[in-house]
N, C-alpha and C positions, 0 to 999 in steps of 0.2 A: 503539636501532634493532632489536636482537635481541628485546627484550621486546615491542616493537610488532608485530613480525612474528609472534611467538608468539601474541599476543592475537588478531591478525587471523586466524591459522590456526585457533585455537580457536573463534573466533566463526563462522568459515566452516563448521566441522564440526557446528554445531548445527542440528538439523532443525526449522526455524522453524514449518512447518505443523503438526507434531506438537506443538510447544510451545504454539502458539495453541490448538489443540484441547484440550490438557491443562488449560490455564488456564481455558478455558471450561467444561470438564467439572467441574473442582473448584469453580468459582464456582456453577454450577448445582446441583451436589449439595449443597454447603454451604448455599445458599439454600433448597433444598427440605427438607433434613433439619432445619436450625435453625428455620426459620419453621414447618414442619409440626409439629415437636415442640411448640413453644410454642402453636401454634393448637389442637392437641389438648388441651393442658392448660387453655387458656381455655374450650374446649368443655365439659370436665368441670366447670369452675366455673359456667358458665352453666346446665347441666343441674341441678346440685345447688342453686344459690342461687335460681333463678327458676322452674324447672319442678318442683322438689322430687323429682327422680329420684334414688332411692337405689340404692347398689350391693347386688346380690343377696347374701344371707348364705351361700348355698351356692355351690358351684363351677359356676355356670351361665354360659352364653355370653351375657351381657348386654352392653349398649353400653359399659360401663366396661371389661369384659374385652376387647372388641374394640379399644378405644383403647389399652389396654396392649400388646396384640399388635402393633398398628400401630407403636407407639413402638419396640418391639424390632426390628421389620423395618427401621425408619429407622436404628437403630443398625448393623444388618448392612449396609445400603446404603452408609452412610457409610464404613465400614471396607473393604468390598469394592471400591468404586470408587476409593478412595484408592490401594490396591494396584494395581488395574487401570490406572489413569492412569500410575503408574510403569512398569509392564510395557510399555505402549504407547510411552512415551518411550524405553525401552531398545530396543524394536524399531525405532524411528525412527532412533536412533543406529546400530544394527547395519546397517540397510538403506543408510543414507547412507555408512557406512564401507565397506560391500561394493561399492558403485558406485564411490566415489572411489579405493579402493585395489584396483581390479580387477586391475591388472597387477603388484601387489606380492606380499608374502608372504601376504596375506589372500585366501583363495579362497572363492567362493560354493559352498555345498554344497546338496545336495538337501534336507537337514534344514532349512536356512535358508529355502528356498522353501516347504516344508511348514509351518513356523512362521508365516510371513507369511499363507499361505492359511487357517490355523487362526484367526489373529487376525481375519481378514476375516469368516469365518463367525461367530465369537463376538461381534464388534462388531455385526453385522447382527441377531443375536438380542437383544442388549442394547438396540439401537435400538427394536425392536418392544416390548420390555419397557417402556421408557421412554415409548413412545406410550401403552401401557395405564396406566402410572402417571399420565401427564398427563390422560388421560380420567377416571380415578378421582379425581384431585385436583380436577377441575372440578365434581364433584358437591357437596362442601361449599361451594364458592364460590357455586354456584347456590342452595343452601339458605340461606346467610347473606345473599345478595342479596335473596331473597324476604322474609326476616325484616326486613332493613333497609328494604325497600320498604314493608312493612306499617307499620313504625314511622313513616316519613315520611308516609304517607297518613293515619295515625291522628292525627297532629298537625295536618294540614291540614283533614281532614273531621271536624269535631266531631260526635259522636253516631253515628258509623258503627260498626257491629258488626263489628269485625275481631278474629279470634282466631288464635293460634298453637297448633298441635297437633302435637307431636313424633310422634304415631302416623302422620301422613301420610308420614313419611320412614322408617318402620320402626325408629325409635330405641327406643320402648317398645312392649310388647304392646298389642294392641287393647283388651283388658279394662281397662288402666290409663288412666284419663282424667287427663291432665296439661295441660289446656288453659289458656292465659293469654290473656285477651281484653282489648281496649282499654278503658280506663276503670278498670281495676284498678290498684292501687298497684304490684304486681310488674311489670306491663307497662311502665309509665312509668319505673320504676327500671331495668329491663333496657334500654330504648331509650336512656336517658340515660347508661348505664354505660359505662365505658372498656373493660370486658371485651368487649362486643359489637363495638364499633368496632375495637378492636385485633385481635380474633380474625378478623374479616372480612378486614382488610388483611393479616394474616399468612398466611391461606389464599391470598390473591391472590399474595403474594410466593412462596409455595411453588409455586403453579401456574407462575409465571414461571421459577422455578428448574428445574422439570421440563421446561419448554419449552426452556430453555438446554441442559439435558443431552441432549435429543433432537437439537438443532442440533449439539452437540459430537459426538454419535455419527455423524451424517451427515458431518460434517467428517472424522472419523477414517476413515470408509469410503472417502471420496475419496482421502485420503492413503494409506491402506493399499493400495487398488486401484492407485494410480499407482506406489507403491513396488514392489509385486508385479510390475507390468508391466515396470518398469525392471530389476529383478533378473532377470526371465526373459530380456529382451533382452540384458542384460549377460552372462548365462550362455551364450546362443547365441554372442555375439561372443567370449567367452573360449574356447569350444570351436573356433570358426573360427580364432582366432589360434593355438591349440595345433596344429591340423591344418596350418595354413600354415607355422608354424615347423618342424614335423616334416618336411613336404615340402621345404622349403628346405634343411634339414639333409641329407636324403636326396640331393637334387641336388648339394649341396656334396660329399658323400661320393663320389658317382659321378664328379663332375668331378675330384676329387683322385685317385681310382683310375685314371682314364684318363690323367691327366697322368703318374702314376708309370709306367704301362705304356708310354707313348710314350718316356719318358726311359730306361727299361730297354732298349727296342727300339734307340734311337740308340746306347747304350753297348754 
């Protein structure tokens, strides 16, 4: 029975809204980082094998350098939000403990309220950042959808002159002609390859992961705002109870003093 009560008490102290938001955040970030990394690697394979785009021999900012930079950014995002999710969970436990143990030894401090307000501001900034990441991730999805659509139309419409030119998307300089047109061997190999289909679906999964991270940030904002309001109200209640107990103690002291004075007067 004692073990059961202890388990119930521990489960009751878990901030479930923060836990749900953390799980959603980790799932979204893992989906975005994992699928995005593999999709970028597939993009490099497609550019090298079918469009014959080569890496610049000098340290120039070409498409391959940009892909490498984005991969390092993905590594940073995965590490940063793993730590940030833990911090938000700790803040959730802190806020829940502050409310439930209001009249115990644990007291709500001004620093605790400032930390909650700081997390609200930081989460709002991260939500805007993830909105930007979601919009940026939709660009390769749009590009690969166009490529997939051209491949589908080329197989249906025989004799149609359909071409893929990476210069349209700024992948290669204007002076470099890397066009692949329907009817060529490279075109059909690319359309039938697993790299194109897999990369397209990986970018879709990365977009879904970024969207899940946005939803997690919105969920965190609601949770943090509610916790901050609860802590603020609890702090006011705590001050009210302190003042009330102080006044009651003063009244008790006054009553005791008068009783002693009356007793002395009778004696």
